[in-house]
N, C-alpha and C positions, 0 to 999 in steps of 0.2 A: 288491693286492699280495699274492702268495702267501705262505705262512708261510715257506717255504724263503728267499725273496727278503728278507722282513722279517728273518729270522735273519741272513742275509749282510750286510744293511745294518747291523744292529746290530754285528756284527764289525768292519765299516769304521769306524763312529762310534768304537768303542772304541779302535781303532788310531790313529785321528786325534786323540783326545781330545775330540770334538764330541759334545755331548749328542743323544741321538737325539730326534727330534722326537715329538710326541703322534701316536698313531694313531687315526684316526676310522673306525668301521666302520659302513656302512649295512647292515642285514640286511633284505632284501626278503622278506615272507612273505604268503602268500595270505590270503584272508578265510577265518577257521575255519567248518568245518561243524559246526553244533550238533548234528547227529545222531551225528557220529563218536565213537566210544567205542574208545580205544587198547587198553583192557584193562592187563595187565600187560606191561612191556617192559624190557629192559636198555639202559641208555645206556652207551656206551663211546668213546673218542677214536678218530676214524678216522685212517687214514694220510694225510699231507699229499699233496696231488695232485702230480704231475710236473711240473717246471718246463717250460714250453714255451719254445721258442727265440724265436719271434715269429710273428705272424699278420698277413695282409695281402700287397698285390700289392708286392714289391720291384721288379720289372721296370717297373711303371708308374712308380714313384718314380725309378728310375735314369733312364729314358727323359726324364723332366721336367727333371731335373737336367742331363742332356747336351745335351738339343735346346731344349725349350720355354723353359728359363732364359735363352735367348739373347735373348727378347724383354723381359727384366726379371724379377729374383728378390729377394725380401725374405725375411730370416730373422727369425722372432718366436719368442723363446725365453721360456717361462712358468717356473713354479716346476720345480726339478731336485732330485732325490736328489743327495747329495754324490757317489755313484758316477756319476752322469751328467755331472757338470761337465766332468770331463777330455775325454771324446768330444765334448761338445757344443763345447767351446772349439776343438778341433781341428778339427771340421767348419767352423765358422764361419770360421776363419782360412784354411781350405783354399778356400772358396768365395769369399772376400772380397766378398760381396754385402752391401749394407746390412742392418743388424741393428737390432732393437729388442729390447732384453733386459729383462725385469722384475727388479726387485731381488730377488725370490725365486728367480731362477735362480742367484744367486751369482757371477754373471758379467757384470753390469752395467758394473762399472769396468774389469775386465780386457778387454772388448770396446769400450771407448770409442772406439778408433781407427776402429772401423767403424760406429759408432751414428749413427742418427737421433736428434736431440734433439726431444722433445715432437712426435712424428712423426705424430699422428692427422690433423691437418689437412692437411698434405703429402700423405698416402698417400690420402686422399679426393680430393684433385685430381689425384694421380698414381698410380692403383692399378697394382700389378705385374701382370704377366702371371701369375706362379707365387708363391705364398707358402707356405714351408716352416715350419712349426710344430713346435717341440721342447718336450717336456715338458707342463706342465699348461696349461690353458686360460689365454691372456694376458689380463691386466686392462685393456689399452688400448681406448679407443672404437672405434679402426678395427676390431678384431676383430669387434665386434658389426655394423659397417658392412658387414662382408663378406656379410652375409645379402642384401644389396640390391646386391652387385657380384658377379654370376654370370660375369663374364668373367675374374676373377682364379680361376685353379684353386689349390685348397688342398689340401696334402698336411701330414698330421699324424704325427709318430713320437712316440708317448707310451706309457707303461707302463700307462695306465689303460684304453685302448682306446676312450675317449670322444672323439667328434669335436668337440664344443662347438660345432656349428653345426646348424641345422635345415634347412639346403640340403645337396645332395649334395656330398661331399668324400671325399677318399681317406685312410684311415688304417691305418698299420703299428703293430702293437701289440708290445711286448716290450722287451727289453734294449737300451738305446740301443748300447752298445758292440758287441754281437753283430750288431745290424742294420748298422751302419757296416762291420764287417768283410764281411758279406755283400754289401753294395753294391759293394765293391772300390775301383778307383782313383776319386777325385773330381777332376773338372776344376775349375780357377778360372773362377768366372762374372764377378766385379767388379761395379761400380756401372753397369750396362749404361744406365740411365735418367738418369744424373747426379744421383740423389737426395741424394747427400751434398754436391754442390756447391749445389743449390738450399736445402738446409738450413743452409747457412753463414750466411746473413743472419739467419735466424730465431735461430740459435743466439748469434749476436753482439748480436741485440737482447735475448735473454734475458739474457745476462751483463750488458748495460749497465742494464736495468731492475732486476737483483738489487742493483746498486750505488745507482741512483738512488733505489730504494724499499726502503731497508734494514728497513723496520719493517713489510713487507707480510708475509703469511702464507708466501708462496713463499721470500722471502729468509730468513725465520726457520727454514724447514726446511732451507735451504741450511746455515745456520750450525749448527743443531743437528746435521745430520748429519757436519759435520766433527769435533765432539767425539765422536759416537757411533761414529765409524770404529774407535776403539781397543778396542771391546767385543768380546766372544767371540760375542754374539748380538745382533741386533736384532729387534724386533717391531712391526708395523705394523697399526693397526687404526682406523677403519674405512675407508671408501671414500675420503675427501678426502685423509687421510695418505698412503694407498697411492699414490694418484695424483701428490700433491705429491713424494713420494719418487723416484718413478720419473722425473719430469720435472725435478726441480730439486736433488736431492742430489748431493753431492760425488761426483767421477768420478776422484780422484787415489788414493785408497787402496782396495784391494780390501775388501769385506764380503761374505765367503762365506756366513755363516750369518745369513740374513734370512729371517724368517717374517711372513706376514700373513694376515688374516682380513678379508674384505670383502663388499660387495654382497649377495647372497641370504642370507649367513651372519648379516646383521643386527648388532646391537651387543650381543647377548647374549654375556656370558661373555668379554668381550675383556681385561680385566685379569686374569682367571683364566687366560687363554691365556698371556698375557706370564709370568705367575708360574710357569706350567707349563713354558715354554720354558726360562726362566731359572733352574730349579731347581738346575743343576749348573753353571751358568756362574759364571766368577769375577767377571766384568764385563758387564753386560747393560743395554740401553738400550731402551725403548718410546716409541712416539709415538702418541698417540689423539686424537680430538676430545673436545670438552667433554661434550656429551651422552652419548657412549659411556663415559667416565670416570665420570659420575654414576651410569649405569645399573648398573655392576658395581663401584661403589667400596668395597662390603662386602668384597669378595675381598681386600682388603688385610689383613683379619684373619688371612690364611694367612702372613704375612711370618715370624712367629716359628717357623714350621715349616719352614721352607725352610735349605737349606745357607747357609753364610756366603757373601757375596758383595756386590759393589758393584751397586746397581740403580738405574736412573735412569727415572722414569716422567715423559715429557713430555707435557704436555696443551695443545691448542691451544684456548684459550678465545677464541672469536669471537663469543660471546654467542647461542648456538644452533646449529641445525642449517645451518651456512654454506653447504653445497652446495646447499641447497634455494632460496637466494637468487638463484642463478645459472641456475635452470630456465628454459627458454623461456616466456614468457607469465606469469612469476610476478609482475613488476611489474604486470601488468594485473588481478591477483586482488584481490578485496576484502580489506580489512585484516583481518577475522576469518579469512579462509582463509590469509593469509600467516602470521598467528600460529600457526595449527594446523600448517602445514608447517615453520616455522623453530624453533618453540617457544623463542621468545627468553627471555633471562634475564640477571640481573646478579649471579649468584653467584660468589664467589672460591672456590678450592680450599684456601686456607689451613687452614680447619677440619678439612678431610678429612685434610690431611697430618698435623696436630697429633693427631687421633684416633687415628691409627695408628702414631704415633711416628716420622713421617718428617720429615727435613729438608725445610724449604719454600724455594723460590726463585721469584722473579717476575722476567720478563724481557719488558721492553717496548722497549728500545732495542738497537741492535747492541753498544754497549758493555757491556750487562748480561750479555752471554755470557761475559764474563771471570770470572763466578761459578762457571762451570763447570770452570775450572782447579784449582780447590780442593778437589775432592771427596776426601773420606776414603775409606780403604780399608774394604772391608765395610760401607759406610753404605747406607741407603735414602733416596732424594732424590725429592720431587715438584717439577717444573719447571712452572710455569705460564707459558705463552707468550701474551702478550696482543697481537696484531698490530693495526695501524693499518687500519682498514677501507677508507679512501679510498685508501691506496697499495695495498692488495690488489686493488681494483677497478680502480684505474689499470693496474696491471699485467697483470690478466686482460684488460682490453679492447684494451690496446695488442697482446698477444700474439694475441688472437682476430682482430684487423683486419690483422695482419701479412701 
């Protein structure tokens, strides 16, 4: 993101009252030459570069939307800047194609009428002719599956310029609103391949399982999301909470300010990230895994340095790295290897909450969520979610075999 664009984004955040997100900068430097001697030199700020409109082939994208999409189009929306949410919402509603929107897009709930629920398996079986990605690289499994589906033509419209794929694809880089203006009229495509109709059965099964397995991890995430919807910001980390939220969180109430850290980012600094995002929010919620929370629990020492606000840190305590229990072939590994993968434990987070002066709540059943109705203003609360492993596995297997 250029300096001018960053400055414009901050102005937008100030107008809307939303706290600007943290800025992470990767600086690529060559290996130093030990023989080089710079001597004396003066350092001074350079002028910021001129803002480019966009880069990439708009003509190719326009042809794909007008002609190739007749064989099937899916829109995948990753993380968006707040300035990108309105044009992305407009485009999705104009196209009326099936949508897979990450929580970090801020549009997941507003585009629920176009959405595919838990779409990875369905899209693997019925890959579209054209996939249009908006924003950051999507977190869904199907995005990685595209590496092995060359028949699906991928177009990305992104401010970063990164394709997110190792195989060939088309990328248009720049301001989303400017790109849409340059594209001109957008024709409605619709659900050419009937994906939403096929998705209805899976969605119905998912809703049924959320009721019949109320103490599963998936159902607990649904319940937690209903309370978190009243927050100014939501933070998710690491992989499993992000995936669960995308698939199972509520869709009735828009949650525009959602941040996440996952995958290659690892579990480093996740609670620190939440505290940074929540620094100027009056009401903020986070959902992380147990190993993730343990790894960065000392970050809670920062709480007294932050502005007043209500903060809720939800921790899914499933006794270790639950995501690794579901890996293909995990059951066939020796016990010592399974322990290394999962890192099982029997620790409670009560002592951590007490250490940093937080209120502590335990949730084991659906009824226990009633405790979240009585949160005090400007309070700091650690909520330990302890799901039922059998219900979690039952729900996972039923959905996997649907």
